[in-house]
C-alpha positions as CSV (number, residue, x, y, z in Angstrom):
1,M,83.6,68.8,126.2
2,S,80.0,68.3,125.5
3,Q,78.1,70.6,123.2
4,S,75.8,71.7,126.0
5,S,78.7,73.0,128.2
6,R,79.9,75.4,125.6
7,P,78.9,79.1,125.5
8,R,75.9,79.6,123.2
9,L,75.2,82.6,120.9
10,T,71.7,83.2,119.5
11,L,71.4,85.4,116.4
12,R,68.9,88.0,115.7
13,R,66.0,87.2,113.4
14,H,67.0,87.1,109.7
15,K,70.8,87.1,110.6
16,A,71.3,83.4,110.0
17,E,71.3,83.4,106.2
18,A,75.0,84.1,105.8
19,L,75.8,81.0,107.9
20,R,73.4,78.9,106.0
21,R,75.3,79.9,102.9
22,F,78.5,78.8,104.7
23,H,80.1,82.2,105.2
24,P,82.6,81.6,108.0
25,W,82.1,84.8,110.0
26,V,79.5,86.0,112.5
27,F,79.5,89.8,113.1
28,S,78.9,91.1,116.6
29,G,75.8,93.1,115.4
30,A,74.1,89.9,114.4
31,I,74.1,88.5,118.0
32,Q,70.9,88.8,120.0
33,R,72.0,87.2,123.2
34,S,74.7,85.0,124.7
35,E,74.7,82.3,127.4
36,G,77.7,80.9,129.3
37,D,81.3,82.1,129.9
38,L,82.0,84.1,126.7
39,A,85.7,84.6,127.1
40,D,87.8,85.7,124.1
41,G,89.1,82.6,122.3
42,A,86.3,80.3,123.6
43,V,84.8,77.6,121.4
44,V,81.1,78.7,121.0
45,E,78.0,77.3,119.4
46,V,75.8,79.5,117.2
47,Y,72.0,79.1,116.9
48,D,69.3,81.0,115.0
49,D,66.5,82.8,116.8
50,E,64.3,79.6,116.8
51,G,67.0,77.5,118.5
52,E,68.3,75.7,115.4
53,F,72.1,74.8,115.5
54,L,74.1,76.7,112.8
55,A,77.8,76.5,113.6
56,V,80.7,76.1,116.0
57,G,83.7,78.4,116.1
58,H,86.1,80.6,118.0
59,Y,84.7,83.7,119.8
60,G,86.4,87.1,119.5
61,S,85.6,90.4,121.1
62,G,86.1,92.4,117.8
63,S,83.6,93.1,115.0
64,I,84.0,89.6,113.8
65,A,82.5,87.8,116.8
66,V,82.8,84.2,115.6
67,K,85.2,82.6,113.1
68,V,83.4,79.4,112.1
69,L,85.2,76.1,112.3
70,A,82.3,73.8,111.3
71,F,78.7,74.0,110.3
72,E,77.9,70.8,112.1
73,P,78.2,69.9,115.8
74,V,81.7,69.0,116.9
75,E,82.5,66.9,119.9
76,D,86.3,66.6,119.6
77,M,88.1,69.8,118.6
78,Q,91.5,68.1,118.3
79,A,90.1,65.6,115.9
80,L,88.7,68.4,113.8
81,L,92.0,70.2,113.8
82,Q,93.8,67.0,112.8
83,A,91.4,66.3,110.0
84,R,91.6,69.9,108.6
85,L,95.4,69.9,108.6
86,E,95.5,66.5,106.9
87,A,93.1,67.9,104.3
88,A,95.3,70.9,103.8
89,Y,98.3,68.7,103.3
90,A,96.4,66.6,100.8
91,L,95.6,69.7,98.8
92,R,99.3,70.7,98.6
93,Q,100.1,67.1,97.7
94,Q,97.5,67.3,94.9
95,V,99.0,70.5,93.4
96,G,102.5,69.0,93.4
97,L,104.2,70.8,96.3
98,T,104.8,68.3,99.1
99,E,107.4,66.0,97.4
100,N,108.7,68.5,94.8
101,P,112.5,68.3,94.4
102,Q,112.6,71.8,92.9
103,T,110.3,73.5,95.5
104,N,110.5,72.8,99.2
105,C,108.5,75.7,100.6
106,Y,104.8,76.4,100.4
107,R,101.8,77.6,102.4
108,L,100.2,74.7,104.3
109,V,97.3,76.5,105.8
110,N,95.5,79.5,104.4
111,A,93.0,80.4,107.1
112,E,89.4,80.3,105.8
113,G,90.5,78.8,102.6
114,D,91.4,75.6,104.5
115,G,88.6,75.7,107.0
116,L,90.9,77.0,109.7
117,P,90.0,80.7,110.1
118,G,92.6,82.7,112.0
119,L,95.5,80.3,111.2
120,I,98.3,80.6,108.7
121,I,101.1,78.0,108.5
122,D,104.0,78.2,106.0
123,W,106.4,75.3,105.4
124,Y,110.1,76.0,104.8
125,N,112.0,72.8,104.1
126,G,111.3,71.2,107.5
127,V,110.4,74.3,109.5
128,A,106.7,75.2,110.0
129,V,106.0,78.9,110.8
130,M,102.6,79.6,112.1
131,Q,100.7,82.9,112.7
132,A,97.5,82.8,114.7
133,H,95.2,85.7,114.0
134,S,92.7,84.8,116.6
135,L,93.1,84.0,120.3
136,G,91.1,80.8,119.8
137,M,93.7,79.5,117.3
138,Y,96.6,80.6,119.5
139,Q,95.2,78.6,122.3
140,Q,95.3,75.5,120.1
141,R,99.1,75.7,119.5
142,Q,99.9,72.4,121.2
143,G,97.3,70.6,119.3
144,I,98.7,72.1,116.1
145,V,102.2,70.8,117.0
146,E,100.8,67.3,117.6
147,A,98.8,67.3,114.4
148,L,101.8,68.4,112.3
149,Q,104.0,65.8,113.9
150,A,101.5,63.2,112.9
151,I,101.4,64.4,109.3
152,Y,105.1,65.1,108.7
153,G,106.9,62.8,111.2
154,A,110.6,63.3,111.2
155,R,110.5,65.8,108.3
156,L,109.2,68.4,110.8
157,T,112.3,69.7,112.5
158,A,111.0,73.0,114.0
159,L,107.8,74.9,114.5
160,Y,108.0,78.7,115.1
161,D,105.0,80.6,116.4
162,K,105.0,84.1,115.1
163,S,101.7,85.2,116.5
164,A,102.7,87.8,119.1
165,P,102.7,90.9,116.7
166,Q,99.1,90.1,115.6
167,L,97.6,89.3,119.0
168,F,99.7,90.9,121.8
169,R,100.8,94.3,120.6
170,K,100.5,95.8,124.1
171,S,102.0,93.0,126.2
172,D,105.4,91.4,126.7
173,Q,104.3,88.2,124.9
174,V,107.0,87.1,122.4
175,D,107.3,84.8,119.5
176,E,108.8,81.4,120.3
177,Y,109.7,77.9,119.1
178,L,107.1,75.3,120.0
179,L,109.3,72.6,118.6
180,G,113.1,72.6,117.8
181,E,115.0,75.8,117.0
182,S,116.4,77.1,113.7
183,S,116.4,80.9,113.1
184,T,117.1,80.8,109.3
185,G,117.2,78.3,106.5
186,E,117.7,77.9,102.8
187,V,114.8,76.9,100.7
188,L,114.3,76.0,97.0
189,E,111.6,77.6,94.9
190,N,111.5,76.3,91.3
191,G,115.2,75.4,91.7
192,H,116.2,78.9,92.9
193,R,117.8,79.2,96.3
194,F,116.6,81.7,99.0
195,L,117.6,82.4,102.5
196,V,114.5,82.8,104.7
197,D,114.6,84.4,108.1
198,W,111.2,83.7,109.7
199,E,112.1,85.3,113.0
200,T,112.7,88.9,111.7
201,G,111.4,88.8,108.2
202,Q,108.1,90.2,107.0
203,K,105.0,87.9,107.4
204,T,106.4,84.4,107.9
205,G,109.7,85.3,106.2
206,F,109.1,85.0,102.5
207,F,106.3,85.9,100.1
208,L,105.3,82.4,99.0
209,D,102.2,83.8,97.2
210,Q,104.4,85.2,94.4
211,R,106.0,81.9,93.4
212,E,104.2,81.5,90.1
213,H,104.4,85.1,89.2
214,R,108.2,85.1,89.7
215,A,108.3,82.1,87.3
216,L,106.2,84.1,84.8
217,L,108.6,87.0,85.0
218,G,111.4,84.6,84.1
219,R,109.6,83.7,80.8
220,Y,109.9,87.4,79.7
221,A,113.2,88.4,81.3
222,Q,115.9,87.1,78.9
223,G,118.0,89.9,77.6
224,Q,115.9,92.6,79.3
225,K,116.6,95.4,81.6
226,V,114.4,94.8,84.7
227,L,113.4,97.0,87.6
228,N,112.3,95.1,90.7
229,S,110.7,97.7,93.0
230,F,109.8,97.0,96.7
231,C,112.2,94.1,96.2
232,Y,112.2,92.8,99.8
233,S,114.4,89.7,99.6
234,G,114.9,89.9,95.9
235,G,112.6,87.1,94.7
236,F,111.8,88.7,91.3
237,S,115.4,89.8,90.9
238,V,116.8,86.3,91.3
239,Y,114.3,84.8,88.8
240,A,115.1,87.6,86.3
241,L,118.9,87.1,86.5
242,Q,118.6,83.4,86.4
243,A,116.5,83.7,83.2
244,G,119.2,85.7,81.5
245,A,118.2,89.4,82.1
246,R,121.1,91.6,81.0
247,Q,120.5,94.0,84.0
248,V,118.3,94.0,87.1
249,D,117.9,97.0,89.4
250,S,116.5,96.2,92.9
251,V,114.9,99.0,94.9
252,D,113.7,99.0,98.5
253,T,113.8,101.5,101.3
254,S,115.0,98.9,103.8
255,V,118.8,98.4,104.2
256,K,118.1,94.9,105.5
257,A,116.0,94.1,102.4
258,I,118.7,95.2,100.1
259,D,121.3,93.2,102.0
260,W,119.0,90.2,101.8
261,T,118.5,90.6,98.1
262,K,122.3,90.7,97.5
263,E,122.7,87.5,99.6
264,N,120.1,85.7,97.7
265,I,121.6,86.6,94.4
266,T,125.0,85.3,95.5
267,R,123.2,82.0,96.4
268,N,122.2,81.7,92.7
269,P,125.6,82.5,91.0
270,E,125.1,81.2,87.5
271,V,124.1,84.5,86.0
272,S,125.7,86.8,83.4
273,G,123.6,89.9,83.9
274,V,124.4,93.0,86.0
275,H,122.7,93.6,89.3
276,A,122.4,97.0,91.0
277,A,120.8,97.7,94.3
278,F,119.3,101.0,95.6
279,T,118.2,101.7,99.1
280,E,115.7,104.3,98.2
281,E,112.0,105.1,98.4
282,V,110.3,103.7,95.2
283,F,108.1,106.8,94.3
284,P,111.0,109.2,94.0
285,F,113.2,106.6,92.4
286,L,110.6,106.0,89.7
287,K,110.2,109.8,89.2
288,D,114.0,110.3,88.7
289,C,115.1,107.1,86.9
290,D,115.7,106.8,83.2
291,A,112.8,105.7,81.0
292,D,114.7,102.7,79.5
293,Y,113.3,99.6,81.4
294,D,112.0,96.6,79.4
295,V,110.2,95.1,82.5
296,I,109.1,96.8,85.7
297,V,107.8,94.9,88.8
298,L,105.6,96.8,91.2
299,D,104.9,94.6,94.3
300,P,104.3,97.1,97.1
301,P,103.2,96.3,100.7
302,A,99.5,96.7,101.5
303,F,98.6,100.3,101.0
304,A,95.3,99.8,102.9
305,K,94.4,97.5,105.8
306,S,91.0,99.0,106.5
307,Q,88.0,100.3,104.5
308,S,88.7,103.8,105.7
309,A,92.1,103.8,104.0
310,R,90.9,102.4,100.7
311,H,90.4,105.6,98.8
312,Q,93.9,106.8,99.7
313,A,95.3,103.5,98.7
314,V,93.6,103.6,95.3
315,M,95.1,107.0,94.6
316,A,98.5,105.6,95.6
317,Y,98.2,102.7,93.2
318,K,97.2,105.1,90.4
319,R,100.2,107.3,91.0
320,L,102.6,104.4,91.3
321,N,101.4,102.8,88.1
322,Q,101.5,106.1,86.2
323,L,105.1,106.6,87.1
324,A,106.1,103.0,86.1
325,I,104.3,103.1,82.8
326,A,106.1,106.3,81.9
327,K,109.5,104.6,82.5
328,L,109.0,101.6,80.1
329,R,110.4,101.4,76.6
330,P,107.8,100.9,73.9
331,G,106.8,97.2,74.1
332,G,107.8,97.0,77.7
333,L,106.0,95.0,80.4
334,L,104.6,96.0,83.7
335,F,104.0,93.4,86.4
336,T,101.8,95.2,88.9
337,F,100.3,93.9,92.1
338,S,98.1,94.8,95.1
339,C,98.0,92.6,98.3
340,S,95.5,94.9,100.0
341,Q,92.4,92.7,100.7
342,V,90.1,95.8,101.0
343,V,91.1,97.0,97.5
344,L,88.8,94.8,95.4
345,P,90.0,93.7,91.9
346,E,87.7,96.3,90.2
347,Y,89.2,99.1,92.3
348,F,92.8,98.0,91.6
349,N,92.1,97.5,87.9
350,G,90.5,101.0,87.8
351,A,93.5,102.6,89.6
352,V,95.9,101.0,87.1
353,M,93.7,102.1,84.2
354,A,93.6,105.7,85.6
355,G,97.4,105.6,85.8
356,A,97.7,104.5,82.2
357,I,95.3,107.3,81.1
358,E,97.5,109.9,83.0
359,A,100.6,108.4,81.4
360,G,98.9,108.7,77.9
361,R,100.3,105.5,76.4
362,P,98.6,102.5,74.7
363,V,98.4,99.6,77.3
364,K,97.2,96.0,76.8
365,I,96.5,93.4,79.5
366,L,98.4,90.2,78.9
367,H,97.7,88.4,82.2
368,H,95.3,88.6,85.1
369,L,97.1,87.2,88.2
370,T,96.0,86.0,91.6
371,Q,97.2,83.9,94.5
372,P,98.4,80.4,93.8
373,P,96.6,77.1,94.7
374,D,98.5,76.7,98.0
375,H,96.7,80.0,99.0
376,P,93.1,78.7,98.3
377,I,90.0,80.8,98.6
378,S,86.7,79.3,99.9
379,I,84.0,80.0,97.3
380,Y,81.8,81.0,100.3
381,H,84.4,83.5,101.6
382,P,85.3,85.9,98.7
383,E,87.1,88.1,101.3
384,G,89.9,85.5,101.1
385,L,91.0,87.0,97.7
386,Y,93.7,89.5,98.5
387,L,96.4,89.2,95.9
388,K,95.6,90.9,92.5
389,G,97.9,91.4,89.7
390,L,98.2,92.4,86.0
391,V,100.8,92.0,83.4
392,L,100.6,94.9,81.0
393,R,102.3,95.6,77.6
394,V,103.0,99.3,77.2
395,D,103.5,100.7,73.7
């Protein structure tokens, strides 16, 4: 398709500066006029008010009108997709993940961080699981299959598209296999074994972004009593037990999550510590449990998914951390996280500090934590930072 045949968007005066600084979003309010068939998901070209080319990207009917794919003219979209996926693979190769005998699962594509806004792809030992967060990316599914086959060859045994919940909430569109079929699989992460169910699990099936933090917990867990709250499939619990924790308590409100945690612990049998699982809400559990934990992990789901919910989320983080700090032995450690993108690091840190003040105990920061290198953040897109964490010593 030639450039001239694509729909064209012209920005209002003084609204082009963000694109000139390589920010990958165009908001609907910045658009002065449009030309051509502006269908949701269309590849469009963006110009300033004087007719200068700025970018090409996918159009969407929401507040983010364009998610930018390139800041230069693009003739062949499949060639661009192939090049971006190859670059994403090269980055994972550079950080030691693609041929790692101890870890065979990682994030391959992290949306704007890899120059492919609206696309997430996670790799699970031969199975790629994709989530399109824009109709434009969804419409490129076959091209994604072809690009991944070119990169992985026979190593790619299946590709599962898990986009329907994000894009088609009010239709009968369902998730499906675009290649092969395999509903679950076992993966290795730093030598630990985990069962991943990408069809029914949260996100793509496993929280790959906590890999390095689970390993960090292992450094502190030997001989300790550990509480893993919001445990999901038990990642932190497995690492703690494998590192020699004397007791690990796993808490989640989901029966399936607790069953999944137990299954993953049985897949890593060389442990001497005791494991107990509780199908309970975390807030009341923390309120009623004994104050004798050496390590507590707080890894809740996103408390806020929009700016309007941010204040309520900050209050929830404050209360949650206050409860946890009160239940640690002197010298105990708190691993506390937020995956809410709209809760900026300063808000999260402030909420944790407010919780510490309410608990009335001396607290020191040992580690500032964020997402690992297979979840890269474009320096031009700070909104890509979503995972924040602290490791605190509580005296």
